[in-house]
mmCIF file of the N, C-alpha and C atoms, coordinates in Angstrom:
data_MODEL
# 
_entry.id   MODEL 
# 
loop_
_atom_site.group_PDB 
_atom_site.id 
_atom_site.type_symbol 
_atom_site.label_atom_id 
_atom_site.label_alt_id 
_atom_site.label_comp_id 
_atom_site.label_asym_id 
_atom_site.label_entity_id 
_atom_site.label_seq_id 
_atom_site.pdbx_PDB_ins_code 
_atom_site.Cartn_x 
_atom_site.Cartn_y 
_atom_site.Cartn_z 
_atom_site.occupancy 
_atom_site.B_iso_or_equiv 
_atom_site.pdbx_formal_charge 
_atom_site.auth_seq_id 
_atom_site.auth_comp_id 
_atom_site.auth_asym_id 
_atom_site.auth_atom_id 
_atom_site.pdbx_PDB_model_num 
ATOM 1   N N  . MET A 1 1  ? 10.668  3.263   5.248   1.00 0.00 ? 1  MET A N  1 
ATOM 2   C CA . MET A 1 1  ? 10.410  2.214   4.304   1.00 0.00 ? 1  MET A CA 1 
ATOM 3   C C  . MET A 1 1  ? 9.310   2.946   3.327   1.00 0.00 ? 1  MET A C  1 
ATOM 4   N N  . LYS A 1 2  ? 9.632   2.620   2.041   1.00 0.00 ? 2  LYS A N  1 
ATOM 5   C CA . LYS A 1 2  ? 8.685   3.095   0.978   1.00 0.00 ? 2  LYS A CA 1 
ATOM 6   C C  . LYS A 1 2  ? 7.405   2.237   1.155   1.00 0.00 ? 2  LYS A C  1 
ATOM 7   N N  . LEU A 1 3  ? 6.343   3.161   0.862   1.00 0.00 ? 3  LEU A N  1 
ATOM 8   C CA . LEU A 1 3  ? 4.939   2.362   0.945   1.00 0.00 ? 3  LEU A CA 1 
ATOM 9   C C  . LEU A 1 3  ? 4.821   1.134   0.037   1.00 0.00 ? 3  LEU A C  1 
ATOM 10  N N  . SER A 1 4  ? 5.468   1.226   -1.105  1.00 0.00 ? 4  SER A N  1 
ATOM 11  C CA . SER A 1 4  ? 5.192   -0.014  -1.944  1.00 0.00 ? 4  SER A CA 1 
ATOM 12  C C  . SER A 1 4  ? 5.979   -1.276  -1.345  1.00 0.00 ? 4  SER A C  1 
ATOM 13  N N  . LYS A 1 5  ? 7.064   -1.064  -0.837  1.00 0.00 ? 5  LYS A N  1 
ATOM 14  C CA . LYS A 1 5  ? 7.848   -2.118  -0.070  1.00 0.00 ? 5  LYS A CA 1 
ATOM 15  C C  . LYS A 1 5  ? 7.008   -2.554  1.059   1.00 0.00 ? 5  LYS A C  1 
ATOM 16  N N  . PHE A 1 6  ? 6.484   -1.655  1.853   1.00 0.00 ? 6  PHE A N  1 
ATOM 17  C CA . PHE A 1 6  ? 5.747   -2.118  2.993   1.00 0.00 ? 6  PHE A CA 1 
ATOM 18  C C  . PHE A 1 6  ? 4.500   -2.947  2.646   1.00 0.00 ? 6  PHE A C  1 
ATOM 19  N N  . ILE A 1 7  ? 3.722   -2.440  1.601   1.00 0.00 ? 7  ILE A N  1 
ATOM 20  C CA . ILE A 1 7  ? 2.682   -3.172  1.234   1.00 0.00 ? 7  ILE A CA 1 
ATOM 21  C C  . ILE A 1 7  ? 2.891   -4.567  0.657   1.00 0.00 ? 7  ILE A C  1 
ATOM 22  N N  . LYS A 1 8  ? 4.083   -4.679  -0.072  1.00 0.00 ? 8  LYS A N  1 
ATOM 23  C CA . LYS A 1 8  ? 4.496   -6.063  -0.477  1.00 0.00 ? 8  LYS A CA 1 
ATOM 24  C C  . LYS A 1 8  ? 4.889   -6.908  0.474   1.00 0.00 ? 8  LYS A C  1 
ATOM 25  N N  . GLN A 1 9  ? 5.660   -6.311  1.465   1.00 0.00 ? 9  GLN A N  1 
ATOM 26  C CA . GLN A 1 9  ? 6.183   -7.200  2.679   1.00 0.00 ? 9  GLN A CA 1 
ATOM 27  C C  . GLN A 1 9  ? 4.840   -7.713  3.458   1.00 0.00 ? 9  GLN A C  1 
ATOM 28  N N  . GLN A 1 10 ? 4.031   -6.779  3.761   1.00 0.00 ? 10 GLN A N  1 
ATOM 29  C CA . GLN A 1 10 ? 2.959   -7.172  4.700   1.00 0.00 ? 10 GLN A CA 1 
ATOM 30  C C  . GLN A 1 10 ? 2.068   -8.269  3.882   1.00 0.00 ? 10 GLN A C  1 
ATOM 31  N N  . ARG A 1 11 ? 1.909   -7.987  2.677   1.00 0.00 ? 11 ARG A N  1 
ATOM 32  C CA . ARG A 1 11 ? 1.104   -8.929  1.765   1.00 0.00 ? 11 ARG A CA 1 
ATOM 33  C C  . ARG A 1 11 ? 1.803   -10.459 1.969   1.00 0.00 ? 11 ARG A C  1 
ATOM 34  N N  . LYS A 1 12 ? 3.208   -10.370 1.786   1.00 0.00 ? 12 LYS A N  1 
ATOM 35  C CA . LYS A 1 12 ? 3.842   -11.654 1.744   1.00 0.00 ? 12 LYS A CA 1 
ATOM 36  C C  . LYS A 1 12 ? 3.781   -12.317 3.205   1.00 0.00 ? 12 LYS A C  1 
ATOM 37  N N  . ASP A 1 13 ? 3.913   -11.374 4.203   1.00 0.00 ? 13 ASP A N  1 
ATOM 38  C CA . ASP A 1 13 ? 3.829   -11.782 5.567   1.00 0.00 ? 13 ASP A CA 1 
ATOM 39  C C  . ASP A 1 13 ? 2.588   -12.544 5.984   1.00 0.00 ? 13 ASP A C  1 
ATOM 40  N N  . TYR A 1 14 ? 1.454   -12.041 5.305   1.00 0.00 ? 14 TYR A N  1 
ATOM 41  C CA . TYR A 1 14 ? 0.168   -12.575 5.615   1.00 0.00 ? 14 TYR A CA 1 
ATOM 42  C C  . TYR A 1 14 ? -0.086  -13.765 4.513   1.00 0.00 ? 14 TYR A C  1 
ATOM 43  N N  . LYS A 1 15 ? 0.797   -14.004 3.648   1.00 0.00 ? 15 LYS A N  1 
ATOM 44  C CA . LYS A 1 15 ? 0.754   -15.041 2.723   1.00 0.00 ? 15 LYS A CA 1 
ATOM 45  C C  . LYS A 1 15 ? -0.480  -14.757 1.747   1.00 0.00 ? 15 LYS A C  1 
ATOM 46  N N  . LEU A 1 16 ? -0.569  -13.567 1.238   1.00 0.00 ? 16 LEU A N  1 
ATOM 47  C CA . LEU A 1 16 ? -1.742  -13.198 0.381   1.00 0.00 ? 16 LEU A CA 1 
ATOM 48  C C  . LEU A 1 16 ? -1.016  -13.014 -1.069  1.00 0.00 ? 16 LEU A C  1 
ATOM 49  N N  . THR A 1 17 ? -1.750  -13.395 -2.070  1.00 0.00 ? 17 THR A N  1 
ATOM 50  C CA . THR A 1 17 ? -1.335  -13.074 -3.504  1.00 0.00 ? 17 THR A CA 1 
ATOM 51  C C  . THR A 1 17 ? -1.782  -11.582 -3.629  1.00 0.00 ? 17 THR A C  1 
ATOM 52  N N  . GLN A 1 18 ? -1.420  -11.131 -4.780  1.00 0.00 ? 18 GLN A N  1 
ATOM 53  C CA . GLN A 1 18 ? -1.903  -9.694  -5.150  1.00 0.00 ? 18 GLN A CA 1 
ATOM 54  C C  . GLN A 1 18 ? -3.371  -9.759  -5.285  1.00 0.00 ? 18 GLN A C  1 
ATOM 55  N N  . ARG A 1 19 ? -3.977  -10.868 -5.905  1.00 0.00 ? 19 ARG A N  1 
ATOM 56  C CA . ARG A 1 19 ? -5.416  -10.957 -6.138  1.00 0.00 ? 19 ARG A CA 1 
ATOM 57  C C  . ARG A 1 19 ? -6.157  -11.069 -4.721  1.00 0.00 ? 19 ARG A C  1 
ATOM 58  N N  . ASP A 1 20 ? -5.473  -11.818 -3.916  1.00 0.00 ? 20 ASP A N  1 
ATOM 59  C CA . ASP A 1 20 ? -6.204  -12.022 -2.577  1.00 0.00 ? 20 ASP A CA 1 
ATOM 60  C C  . ASP A 1 20 ? -6.292  -10.581 -1.808  1.00 0.00 ? 20 ASP A C  1 
ATOM 61  N N  . LEU A 1 21 ? -5.128  -9.924  -1.864  1.00 0.00 ? 21 LEU A N  1 
ATOM 62  C CA . LEU A 1 21 ? -5.171  -8.593  -1.210  1.00 0.00 ? 21 LEU A CA 1 
ATOM 63  C C  . LEU A 1 21 ? -6.178  -7.702  -1.953  1.00 0.00 ? 21 LEU A C  1 
ATOM 64  N N  . ALA A 1 22 ? -6.393  -7.650  -3.276  1.00 0.00 ? 22 ALA A N  1 
ATOM 65  C CA . ALA A 1 22 ? -7.295  -6.882  -3.968  1.00 0.00 ? 22 ALA A CA 1 
ATOM 66  C C  . ALA A 1 22 ? -8.706  -7.145  -3.501  1.00 0.00 ? 22 ALA A C  1 
ATOM 67  N N  . ASP A 1 23 ? -8.893  -8.421  -3.582  1.00 0.00 ? 23 ASP A N  1 
ATOM 68  C CA . ASP A 1 23 ? -10.175 -9.011  -3.117  1.00 0.00 ? 23 ASP A CA 1 
ATOM 69  C C  . ASP A 1 23 ? -10.705 -8.462  -1.750  1.00 0.00 ? 23 ASP A C  1 
ATOM 70  N N  . ARG A 1 24 ? -9.795  -8.680  -0.859  1.00 0.00 ? 24 ARG A N  1 
ATOM 71  C CA . ARG A 1 24 ? -9.982  -8.423  0.596   1.00 0.00 ? 24 ARG A CA 1 
ATOM 72  C C  . ARG A 1 24 ? -10.256 -6.917  0.904   1.00 0.00 ? 24 ARG A C  1 
ATOM 73  N N  . ALA A 1 25 ? -9.491  -6.065  -0.038  1.00 0.00 ? 25 ALA A N  1 
ATOM 74  C CA . ALA A 1 25 ? -9.652  -4.690  0.259   1.00 0.00 ? 25 ALA A CA 1 
ATOM 75  C C  . ALA A 1 25 ? -10.638 -4.061  -0.598  1.00 0.00 ? 25 ALA A C  1 
ATOM 76  N N  . GLY A 1 26 ? -11.075 -4.801  -1.600  1.00 0.00 ? 26 GLY A N  1 
ATOM 77  C CA . GLY A 1 26 ? -12.295 -4.400  -2.354  1.00 0.00 ? 26 GLY A CA 1 
ATOM 78  C C  . GLY A 1 26 ? -11.635 -3.314  -3.470  1.00 0.00 ? 26 GLY A C  1 
ATOM 79  N N  . VAL A 1 27 ? -10.445 -3.622  -3.933  1.00 0.00 ? 27 VAL A N  1 
ATOM 80  C CA . VAL A 1 27 ? -9.982  -2.686  -4.890  1.00 0.00 ? 27 VAL A CA 1 
ATOM 81  C C  . VAL A 1 27 ? -9.614  -3.582  -6.070  1.00 0.00 ? 27 VAL A C  1 
ATOM 82  N N  . GLY A 1 28 ? -9.282  -3.054  -7.350  1.00 0.00 ? 28 GLY A N  1 
ATOM 83  C CA . GLY A 1 28 ? -8.855  -3.855  -8.301  1.00 0.00 ? 28 GLY A CA 1 
ATOM 84  C C  . GLY A 1 28 ? -7.328  -4.456  -8.251  1.00 0.00 ? 28 GLY A C  1 
ATOM 85  N N  . LEU A 1 29 ? -7.122  -5.489  -9.039  1.00 0.00 ? 29 LEU A N  1 
ATOM 86  C CA . LEU A 1 29 ? -5.839  -6.035  -9.012  1.00 0.00 ? 29 LEU A CA 1 
ATOM 87  C C  . LEU A 1 29 ? -4.944  -5.109  -9.611  1.00 0.00 ? 29 LEU A C  1 
ATOM 88  N N  . ARG A 1 30 ? -5.287  -4.296  -10.625 1.00 0.00 ? 30 ARG A N  1 
ATOM 89  C CA . ARG A 1 30 ? -4.291  -3.432  -11.159 1.00 0.00 ? 30 ARG A CA 1 
ATOM 90  C C  . ARG A 1 30 ? -3.969  -2.428  -10.123 1.00 0.00 ? 30 ARG A C  1 
ATOM 91  N N  . PHE A 1 31 ? -4.802  -1.875  -9.307  1.00 0.00 ? 31 PHE A N  1 
ATOM 92  C CA . PHE A 1 31 ? -4.409  -0.912  -8.269  1.00 0.00 ? 31 PHE A CA 1 
ATOM 93  C C  . PHE A 1 31 ? -3.366  -1.443  -7.312  1.00 0.00 ? 31 PHE A C  1 
ATOM 94  N N  . ILE A 1 32 ? -3.418  -2.798  -6.983  1.00 0.00 ? 32 ILE A N  1 
ATOM 95  C CA . ILE A 1 32 ? -2.557  -3.367  -6.024  1.00 0.00 ? 32 ILE A CA 1 
ATOM 96  C C  . ILE A 1 32 ? -1.073  -3.502  -6.958  1.00 0.00 ? 32 ILE A C  1 
ATOM 97  N N  . ARG A 1 33 ? -1.112  -3.942  -8.114  1.00 0.00 ? 33 ARG A N  1 
ATOM 98  C CA . ARG A 1 33 ? 0.027   -3.926  -8.893  1.00 0.00 ? 33 ARG A CA 1 
ATOM 99  C C  . ARG A 1 33 ? 0.692   -2.543  -8.961  1.00 0.00 ? 33 ARG A C  1 
ATOM 100 N N  . GLU A 1 34 ? -0.123  -1.540  -9.320  1.00 0.00 ? 34 GLU A N  1 
ATOM 101 C CA . GLU A 1 34 ? 0.406   -0.217  -9.534  1.00 0.00 ? 34 GLU A CA 1 
ATOM 102 C C  . GLU A 1 34 ? 1.032   0.312   -8.103  1.00 0.00 ? 34 GLU A C  1 
ATOM 103 N N  . LEU A 1 35 ? 0.352   -0.045  -7.066  1.00 0.00 ? 35 LEU A N  1 
ATOM 104 C CA . LEU A 1 35 ? 0.705   0.319   -5.731  1.00 0.00 ? 35 LEU A CA 1 
ATOM 105 C C  . LEU A 1 35 ? 2.240   -0.338  -5.403  1.00 0.00 ? 35 LEU A C  1 
ATOM 106 N N  . GLU A 1 36 ? 2.317   -1.536  -5.657  1.00 0.00 ? 36 GLU A N  1 
ATOM 107 C CA . GLU A 1 36 ? 3.549   -2.279  -5.411  1.00 0.00 ? 36 GLU A CA 1 
ATOM 108 C C  . GLU A 1 36 ? 4.656   -1.926  -6.334  1.00 0.00 ? 36 GLU A C  1 
ATOM 109 N N  . ALA A 1 37 ? 4.254   -1.273  -7.514  1.00 0.00 ? 37 ALA A N  1 
ATOM 110 C CA . ALA A 1 37 ? 5.246   -0.803  -8.552  1.00 0.00 ? 37 ALA A CA 1 
ATOM 111 C C  . ALA A 1 37 ? 5.572   0.731   -8.392  1.00 0.00 ? 37 ALA A C  1 
ATOM 112 N N  . GLU A 1 38 ? 5.111   1.337   -7.330  1.00 0.00 ? 38 GLU A N  1 
ATOM 113 C CA . GLU A 1 38 ? 5.551   2.718   -7.061  1.00 0.00 ? 38 GLU A CA 1 
ATOM 114 C C  . GLU A 1 38 ? 5.004   3.570   -8.100  1.00 0.00 ? 38 GLU A C  1 
ATOM 115 N N  . LYS A 1 39 ? 3.732   3.401   -8.463  1.00 0.00 ? 39 LYS A N  1 
ATOM 116 C CA . LYS A 1 39 ? 3.200   4.427   -9.345  1.00 0.00 ? 39 LYS A CA 1 
ATOM 117 C C  . LYS A 1 39 ? 2.915   5.666   -8.625  1.00 0.00 ? 39 LYS A C  1 
ATOM 118 N N  . LEU A 1 40 ? 3.314   6.835   -9.237  1.00 0.00 ? 40 LEU A N  1 
ATOM 119 C CA . LEU A 1 40 ? 3.297   8.002   -8.553  1.00 0.00 ? 40 LEU A CA 1 
ATOM 120 C C  . LEU A 1 40 ? 1.971   8.827   -8.224  1.00 0.00 ? 40 LEU A C  1 
ATOM 121 N N  . THR A 1 41 ? 0.894   8.348   -9.061  1.00 0.00 ? 41 THR A N  1 
ATOM 122 C CA . THR A 1 41 ? -0.471  8.875   -8.721  1.00 0.00 ? 41 THR A CA 1 
ATOM 123 C C  . THR A 1 41 ? -1.322  7.736   -8.393  1.00 0.00 ? 41 THR A C  1 
ATOM 124 N N  . LEU A 1 42 ? -1.707  7.708   -7.165  1.00 0.00 ? 42 LEU A N  1 
ATOM 125 C CA . LEU A 1 42 ? -2.600  6.723   -6.629  1.00 0.00 ? 42 LEU A CA 1 
ATOM 126 C C  . LEU A 1 42 ? -3.687  7.460   -5.724  1.00 0.00 ? 42 LEU A C  1 
ATOM 127 N N  . ARG A 1 43 ? -4.884  6.933   -5.808  1.00 0.00 ? 43 ARG A N  1 
ATOM 128 C CA . ARG A 1 43 ? -5.996  7.513   -4.935  1.00 0.00 ? 43 ARG A CA 1 
ATOM 129 C C  . ARG A 1 43 ? -5.637  7.332   -3.436  1.00 0.00 ? 43 ARG A C  1 
ATOM 130 N N  . MET A 1 44 ? -5.435  8.298   -2.638  1.00 0.00 ? 44 MET A N  1 
ATOM 131 C CA . MET A 1 44 ? -5.075  8.080   -1.309  1.00 0.00 ? 44 MET A CA 1 
ATOM 132 C C  . MET A 1 44 ? -6.236  7.266   -0.378  1.00 0.00 ? 44 MET A C  1 
ATOM 133 N N  . ASP A 1 45 ? -7.473  7.434   -0.820  1.00 0.00 ? 45 ASP A N  1 
ATOM 134 C CA . ASP A 1 45 ? -8.624  6.800   -0.138  1.00 0.00 ? 45 ASP A CA 1 
ATOM 135 C C  . ASP A 1 45 ? -8.361  5.264   -0.388  1.00 0.00 ? 45 ASP A C  1 
ATOM 136 N N  . LYS A 1 46 ? -7.878  4.759   -1.565  1.00 0.00 ? 46 LYS A N  1 
ATOM 137 C CA . LYS A 1 46 ? -7.842  3.425   -1.821  1.00 0.00 ? 46 LYS A CA 1 
ATOM 138 C C  . LYS A 1 46 ? -6.477  2.882   -1.137  1.00 0.00 ? 46 LYS A C  1 
ATOM 139 N N  . VAL A 1 47 ? -5.450  3.836   -1.106  1.00 0.00 ? 47 VAL A N  1 
ATOM 140 C CA . VAL A 1 47 ? -4.280  3.418   -0.390  1.00 0.00 ? 47 VAL A CA 1 
ATOM 141 C C  . VAL A 1 47 ? -4.671  2.980   1.085   1.00 0.00 ? 47 VAL A C  1 
ATOM 142 N N  . ASN A 1 48 ? -5.531  3.970   1.697   1.00 0.00 ? 48 ASN A N  1 
ATOM 143 C CA . ASN A 1 48 ? -5.885  3.875   2.953   1.00 0.00 ? 48 ASN A CA 1 
ATOM 144 C C  . ASN A 1 48 ? -6.655  2.487   3.289   1.00 0.00 ? 48 ASN A C  1 
ATOM 145 N N  . ILE A 1 49 ? -7.378  2.093   2.400   1.00 0.00 ? 49 ILE A N  1 
ATOM 146 C CA . ILE A 1 49 ? -8.184  1.027   2.470   1.00 0.00 ? 49 ILE A CA 1 
ATOM 147 C C  . ILE A 1 49 ? -7.351  -0.272  2.627   1.00 0.00 ? 49 ILE A C  1 
ATOM 148 N N  . VAL A 1 50 ? -6.318  -0.295  1.758   1.00 0.00 ? 50 VAL A N  1 
ATOM 149 C CA . VAL A 1 50 ? -5.275  -1.484  1.767   1.00 0.00 ? 50 VAL A CA 1 
ATOM 150 C C  . VAL A 1 50 ? -4.482  -1.324  3.077   1.00 0.00 ? 50 VAL A C  1 
ATOM 151 N N  . LEU A 1 51 ? -4.089  -0.173  3.354   1.00 0.00 ? 51 LEU A N  1 
ATOM 152 C CA . LEU A 1 51 ? -3.203  -0.083  4.656   1.00 0.00 ? 51 LEU A CA 1 
ATOM 153 C C  . LEU A 1 51 ? -4.019  -0.484  5.852   1.00 0.00 ? 51 LEU A C  1 
ATOM 154 N N  . GLU A 1 52 ? -5.332  -0.087  5.935   1.00 0.00 ? 52 GLU A N  1 
ATOM 155 C CA . GLU A 1 52 ? -6.193  -0.603  7.067   1.00 0.00 ? 52 GLU A CA 1 
ATOM 156 C C  . GLU A 1 52 ? -6.239  -2.031  7.236   1.00 0.00 ? 52 GLU A C  1 
ATOM 157 N N  . LEU A 1 53 ? -6.073  -2.878  6.337   1.00 0.00 ? 53 LEU A N  1 
ATOM 158 C CA . LEU A 1 53 ? -6.008  -4.251  6.429   1.00 0.00 ? 53 LEU A CA 1 
ATOM 159 C C  . LEU A 1 53 ? -4.860  -4.663  7.346   1.00 0.00 ? 53 LEU A C  1 
ATOM 160 N N  . PHE A 1 54 ? -3.943  -3.909  7.293   1.00 0.00 ? 54 PHE A N  1 
ATOM 161 C CA . PHE A 1 54 ? -2.597  -4.172  8.074   1.00 0.00 ? 54 PHE A CA 1 
ATOM 162 C C  . PHE A 1 54 ? -2.327  -3.309  9.359   1.00 0.00 ? 54 PHE A C  1 
ATOM 163 N N  . GLY A 1 55 ? -3.663  -2.604  9.607   1.00 0.00 ? 55 GLY A N  1 
ATOM 164 C CA . GLY A 1 55 ? -3.517  -1.788  10.915  1.00 0.00 ? 55 GLY A CA 1 
ATOM 165 C C  . GLY A 1 55 ? -2.738  -0.576  10.677  1.00 0.00 ? 55 GLY A C  1 
ATOM 166 N N  . HIS A 1 56 ? -2.737  0.103   9.547   1.00 0.00 ? 56 HIS A N  1 
ATOM 167 C CA . HIS A 1 56 ? -1.933  1.254   9.384   1.00 0.00 ? 56 HIS A CA 1 
ATOM 168 C C  . HIS A 1 56 ? -2.823  2.376   8.599   1.00 0.00 ? 56 HIS A C  1 
ATOM 169 N N  . GLN A 1 57 ? -2.291  3.481   8.374   1.00 0.00 ? 57 GLN A N  1 
ATOM 170 C CA . GLN A 1 57 ? -2.961  4.512   7.528   1.00 0.00 ? 57 GLN A CA 1 
ATOM 171 C C  . GLN A 1 57 ? -1.981  5.628   7.101   1.00 0.00 ? 57 GLN A C  1 
ATOM 172 N N  . LEU A 1 58 ? -2.244  6.412   6.059   1.00 0.00 ? 58 LEU A N  1 
ATOM 173 C CA . LEU A 1 58 ? -1.413  7.311   5.587   1.00 0.00 ? 58 LEU A CA 1 
ATOM 174 C C  . LEU A 1 58 ? -1.455  8.600   6.532   1.00 0.00 ? 58 LEU A C  1 
ATOM 175 N N  . GLU A 1 59 ? -0.358  9.180   6.698   1.00 0.00 ? 59 GLU A N  1 
ATOM 176 C CA . GLU A 1 59 ? -0.230  10.527  7.591   1.00 0.00 ? 59 GLU A CA 1 
ATOM 177 C C  . GLU A 1 59 ? 0.910   11.272  7.119   1.00 0.00 ? 59 GLU A C  1 
ATOM 178 N N  . PRO A 1 60 ? 0.706   12.654  7.470   1.00 0.00 ? 60 PRO A N  1 
ATOM 179 C CA . PRO A 1 60 ? 1.888   13.376  7.217   1.00 0.00 ? 60 PRO A CA 1 
ATOM 180 C C  . PRO A 1 60 ? 3.201   13.214  7.935   1.00 0.00 ? 60 PRO A C  1 
ATOM 181 N N  . ARG A 1 61 ? 4.292   13.306  7.370   1.00 0.00 ? 61 ARG A N  1 
ATOM 182 C CA . ARG A 1 61 ? 5.621   13.076  8.043   1.00 0.00 ? 61 ARG A CA 1 
ATOM 183 C C  . ARG A 1 61 ? 6.632   14.222  7.629   1.00 0.00 ? 61 ARG A C  1 
ATOM 184 N N  . PRO A 1 62 ? 7.237   14.776  8.634   1.00 0.00 ? 62 PRO A N  1 
ATOM 185 C CA . PRO A 1 62 ? 8.201   15.783  8.218   1.00 0.00 ? 62 PRO A CA 1 
ATOM 186 C C  . PRO A 1 62 ? 9.343   15.266  7.466   1.00 0.00 ? 62 PRO A C  1 
ATOM 187 N N  . LEU A 1 63 ? 9.741   16.197  6.422   1.00 0.00 ? 63 LEU A N  1 
ATOM 188 C CA . LEU A 1 63 ? 10.893  15.885  5.647   1.00 0.00 ? 63 LEU A CA 1 
ATOM 189 C C  . LEU A 1 63 ? 12.180  15.979  6.452   1.00 0.00 ? 63 LEU A C  1 
ATOM 190 N N  . PRO A 1 64 ? 13.093  15.221  6.115   1.00 0.00 ? 64 PRO A N  1 
ATOM 191 C CA . PRO A 1 64 ? 14.375  15.374  6.905   1.00 0.00 ? 64 PRO A CA 1 
ATOM 192 C C  . PRO A 1 64 ? 15.058  16.770  6.474   1.00 0.00 ? 64 PRO A C  1 
ATOM 193 N N  . LYS A 1 65 ? 15.595  17.436  7.405   1.00 0.00 ? 65 LYS A N  1 
ATOM 194 C CA . LYS A 1 65 ? 16.219  18.732  7.186   1.00 0.00 ? 65 LYS A CA 1 
ATOM 195 C C  . LYS A 1 65 ? 17.558  18.608  6.494   1.00 0.00 ? 65 LYS A C  1 
ATOM 196 N N  . SER A 1 66 ? 17.740  19.529  5.491   1.00 0.00 ? 66 SER A N  1 
ATOM 197 C CA . SER A 1 66 ? 19.015  19.448  4.685   1.00 0.00 ? 66 SER A CA 1 
ATOM 198 C C  . SER A 1 66 ? 20.067  20.240  5.555   1.00 0.00 ? 66 SER A C  1 
ATOM 199 N N  . GLU A 1 67 ? 21.315  19.801  5.408   1.00 0.00 ? 67 GLU A N  1 
ATOM 200 C CA . GLU A 1 67 ? 22.358  20.524  6.380   1.00 0.00 ? 67 GLU A CA 1 
ATOM 201 C C  . GLU A 1 67 ? 23.167  21.553  5.444   1.00 0.00 ? 67 GLU A C  1 
# 
């Protein structure tokens, strides 16, 4: 699942607005909007702050092998 979709789904599952999530995570509303909009350049430390609210964190994952 894409990070943006995961964050949006978790936010909705917890019945949070983007503003609520930004306030709880201590990040700006613009950051949450950009995260959910799949902006390609985001600060990983801030992404992890948001993910920690849902009990997750960023970590390396192997790429699928091409045939």
